[in-house]
N, C-alpha and C positions, 0 to 999 in steps of 0.2 A: 503493499499500499505506500502509497504516496505522503502521503499525511494521517494525523489521530485525529478526531474530535472528542472533548469531552465538557460536561458542562458545570458550573459551579451555581448553584440557584439561590440567589436573593431575591432581594424585595423583589415582587413585579410593578407593583404599584397599580396591577387590575381588580377591578369592584364591582362586581355586577354584571359580570359578562362584557364588559366596556374596557376596550383598549386605552391607555394611557395617550397622554396628548403627543408623547416621543413616538406614539407607532401609527397613529391616525394619519389615513393616506392624505394629498392633496386632492384637489377635485378630479385633478388629469387621471387618477387612479393609481397614482406612482410618487414615490419620495425620491427627493434630488437627493443623489449621494454622490459625493466629491471626494477624489483623493489629494491629498494637502503632503507635501515634502517639503519641510522645515531646513532651509540653505541658508542660513547667516554668513557674513563672508568673514567674521572675527574667528575663526576656527584657532584656537589657541595650540592645538596640538599638531595640527600641518596646516601652514598657511593657506587659505584657499581651499581646502582638502575636497570641500563638495565639489568642485569642477577641473582636480587634478585628474589627467589622462591615467585611467587605469585600464590593460589591459588592451588599448586603441580607441578608449571610449570616454568621456567623461566620468567621473564616478556619478553624478546626479543622471545620468544616461540611461544608466543600465535599471533604474528604478522606473523614471519617468515611460522608458519603450513597455517595460512590462505594464504598467497599468494603464497605460493607452492601449496595448494590443490585448488587455483582457478586456475591453467591449462591457464593462461593467459599472464604470462613473458615467454619468451625468456630466460630470466638469476633473480636468487634471490641474493643480494649481502647484507653483512653487512660493512659497512665502520668502523674502528677501529681503535685503538692506543694500545688496551689492548691485554695481551696474553691469559689473562681467557675468553674475552668475543669472540676472536676469536674462543676459544676450543668450546665454547655452541654454536655460530653460526653454525659450521662446524656442528655438532651434528648434527641439525635442517632441516640441508640440502641445504644452505647457503655458497656461494663462502665468497671470504675474501677479501677486498681489504685494506689495510694497509697506511693511510693515516700520509700524512706528517706531522712533528711538525707544519710546517708551518698554517696546520688548523687545529690543537688540541691543541688551545689554547684555554685560558676562553673567551677571546674577538673573537674567528672564530666566523663565520656566517655559519648556514646552506647553502647558497648560494655560499659560497666559498668552503666548503668541498666537493659539488654536481658539482661544475665545476672544480674541480680536477678528480673527478673520469670520468667524460664523457670526459677530454681530453686525458685521462691514457687509456680510453676503447671506440676508434673510431670507432668501431661497434655500438654502442649503438643511437636510433634514437630519442627514447624518455624513457625518467624515474618518477618511480614514487617512489618518496621520501613518505615512509610506516612511521612514527612518532613509537617507541619503545613502548611508554607511550600510546598506544591506544588496549588495549587488548581485545575489544568486537569487532574489525574488523572483518569481514566474508568476505569469496570468494565473496560474490555474491555482497558487495559493492563495489571492486574491477573492479569484470568485469563489471558490469551496466557503471561503471564511466568511464573507458578504451573505450567503446565501443561508448561513447559521442568523442573521440578523433579519433576511427578507423574508424567508420562509419556515422559521423557529423561532422568528419572537423575541428573540435575545436582543438586549441594549447597547453591548458591548462585549467584543472579541478582539483579544489578541494571540499574539504567536510565543509558543514555545518553542524549547528543544531540549531534548530528555538527555542528562548527564548520568554519568558513572562515576561519580567522583568522594571517596570518603572523605566526608568534610570534621575539623576539629575545632575547638574553642580556640579565639586569640586570646595570649596570656603577653600582657605587657611585661616589659622589660623591668626587673629588681622588684615585682610586686610579691612575689613569693609565695604565687599561685602556682598551681599546676593546670596542664591545660587537662581538657575531658573530651571523648569523641563527643559529635551531636549527632549522628546519623547512621551509627553501627555499633554493635558490640566487639570488640577485640579479640573476646574468646571464638567470636562463629563468625568471621570475615567471611561472605557470600560470594562467590564466585560471581562473574561479572552474570554469564549467560542464566544465574538463579535470580538475579536481583532485577527489579524493574526499571532501578534509578531514581530520580527524581523530572521533575519538572523545572525548567527556570525559563524567565521571559528572555526570549532572544533579540528582542527589541525591533524585529523588520515591520511589525506594524502593529498600530492600533484602532480599530473600526469602534465608533462615539457615538450615542447618539445626541443632538442637537441640543434635548433637554437636560442630559446629564453632566453638559462642559458648559452651558450657561447657568442654570438652575441648582444645580450637586456640587459645581465645582471640580466634575471628577472625569477621567478618560478610563476608566474601570469602575463599574458599580451597574445597582437593577441586576437583572437575570443576568448573569455572566457565564460565558464560555471562554473555551483556552481553543486555539488551532494547532496541533501538532507539527512541527516543521523537521523532515529528514536531518541529522546532521551536519551532509553536506550540502545543504543549503543555507545552513545557516554560518552567514559571515558578518564580522562586525571590525571596522577599521575605528582607532582613535590614534595610534601613533603611528609614526614611520614603520616601526619596526613588523607593524601589521601588513604592510602594504604588498611585500612580496607574497607573503603567505595568501591574501586575498588573491593577488594575482592569477597564480596559478589556480585556485580554487575554481575561482570566475571563468578563466577559460575551457575548464572542465564541465562546470555547473551551473554555468549563468547562460540566460535568456537572449540567443543572438536575433530573435525578431520570429516572427510569422514564418518566413521562406526557409524551406529545409536548407540544410547548411551549403553551401555551392563547392562542387566537385570539381575542381581546377584542371583545365587541361592544356594550357597554356599559360604561359607568363611573358609580357612584355617589361621589359627594365632601364629603366635610362642607364646611361653609362657614367656619364659629368654628374656626378654629386647626389649617387645612388653606389653603383658600384665603384666608384671612385669618392675622391672626395671633393671634388670642381677642378683641380688644377693640375694644370701642364707644367713640366719642368723640360730645358732644355738645355742638352749637354754640349761639351765646346763643340760637336763636330755638326751641334745644328739640330739634333734627333732629338722627337719629343718623345716625353717620358710620364708614362702614370703609374702610382701604387693602388693595391689591391690589398684586402684584406684576406689573408689564408680562408679565414672563418667563412667571408661572402661566398669564396669559391668553394667549400664543403656544403654550404646553404643550398648551391645550383647544383651543386653533384647530387644532395637528397633529394631533390625534386625532379632530376635527370632519372634518377632508381625509382621514383614512385611513378613515372611514365608521363611525367610534365614536361611539355618541349620548353626550352628557355629563349627568348629571344631578347637580344639585346640592341639598345638602339642606341646611334649616336645620331649630333643634329648638324643637318645642313649651314644650319646660320655657323659655326664652328665645326667644320668640319675638323675629322682625324687625320694623319698620315696614315697610306695605305699599310704602310709594314707594321703601324701601331694596331690596326683593325685587325691585322693577319696572326698577330700575334695574341691578341685578347682571345679571337676565335679559337682557337689554336691550344690556347691555357683553360679555356672554360667548356669547350666541346659544345659552342652555342651558335648558332646563324646570328650577324652582326648586317642591324638593316639601318640606313642613312633615312631618318625623317622631314618634314619643314618643320617650318612656323608654328603647324598646327597638327601635332601628328596623327589625330583620327583619321586625317584623311587618305593618309598613305598606310593606314593600318587594318584601315576596313577590309581592303581587297585580302588581305593574310586571312585574316579569322573567316570569312569567306570562302577562301582557296582551302580551308583544314574542315570546313562544312561545320564550325562552332557557331553558337551563340554569344555575344558579349556576357551572360554569363555564366559559359564557362573560362571565359577568361582574368587573369590575374593582372592589376598593372601597378607597378612600381615605378612614379615619377618623383618631381621635386621643384616641380612652381609653377608659374601660371598656364603655362602653354599646355600643361597637361590635364588642367580641370575636366574637361571632357571625357577625357578617358578613365581618369579616377574617379568621374561621376556614373561612368554607362559601365566598366567591369564588374562580373561578381565578385568580386572582391579586390582592395587596390589600398595600396598604400603610401606614406612616404616618411624618409629619415625624420630622426628626432627634431634636426633642422631648418629644417622645409621652413617656407614662409607661410604665415597668416590662411591666405588664400587655397593654396595646396591641401595644408592639416583641412581646412572645414569640409573640400570638396571630398578627401581621402577616407575609408571606414575602418582603418587601423593607422596610426600613428608611432612609429618606432619610438624603444627609449635610445636605440644607438644614432648617431650620428650617419650620415653619409660615407661610406668609403671606413665605415669601423664598425661595422658588424650588421648593418641595419636589415641588408639580404638575407643572412642566415635566421636573422629573426621574423621577418617575414616568412621565410620557408617554412619554420617553424609553424606558425600559426597556419600557413593555408592546408600544411600535413593534419594538423588538429581538428580541420575541418573538415579533413576527409574521413578523418576517424569518428568525429562526430554523425556522420552524411550516413557509414558502415552502421553506428550503432541505429541511428533513426531509425533507418530501412528495416533491421533486422525487429525491431521493437515494431514495426507496421505491419511486417508477413506474421508478428504472435500474434 
């Protein structure tokens, strides 16, 4: 099972068979359900954490994509006080609530911020506060949790994860006390498989009715239920050390969109700025020289072994010496093609000759002329030092710079998507 549901029953507020105000539907027959992501600009642990790139996507983009694609929300919002976060939020399909300075302080609570949002949006009946730091959220998580409110009449639903950890009481240094177990008997320690463990909030999301938020000042109350997420989907990011762990987890368990992960059969890669750092040196004899990173060459070989054809692209605007092109082709085992100011015009015929569609193509570029190809390709990437225009068009932004391992990084991403596609096809057959 993907998740488990359990109920914690409290005061329902129902009398004489009548639903309380928080559960009554509007004249149209449906309550307005809004997703709300809180994304303040002043993160102390990691500056501008909410829009920092995680596996090629802004952190906040992972949860916004899941929320939008769930088709369960009447509106999807980001509450922020920062211009750049607002820009990123809108690019991922969210509306923006510009929070006031009163709820943008370090001491401001999530409840205060959500209360402000609800007061200013009177049409909203149910709020799902989704944490920006939960990048492995999938549409089916919020769909099943929301049904617990819309179909089963709960007032609040929140996400939990099952932990198998033995807890001991903290003892302050010098107090003279001894620690003691909090959730086990040391004389009869259970095996993991014999112990159900404990449920802990994982902070991924909190569904709450308008009535609880405004009239009772609660995010969890009334008739309460929890939604259990499997551990692989439970990821939280607070400090820098969490980032690489989260990145590996999201590449394997994150939600990449509605479509099946693309299986690439052809990759176009710019030489200058991607395979190399963009510099051309001249020897005393006047010969042109470029440098390649062995990691990038290994990345190309990895793709070729998986039957992905790699074609290197040079520019007609800044042509490379024929001898250098020949050496590149021999070194990498790739065809080298010269393209003009608009690479797409030269590459359309190459894609058609191979009887492929652009969804079967990966493209790695690094500047404005590459934007159309980056948008069109099934998978696309830019090095970490690419300009903003190219970054915005690419589906993946590498940590590595051009000529310093970016191609190897993108190659691993392509092959990971291929594995995800194989796994999904197996699940579909089952």
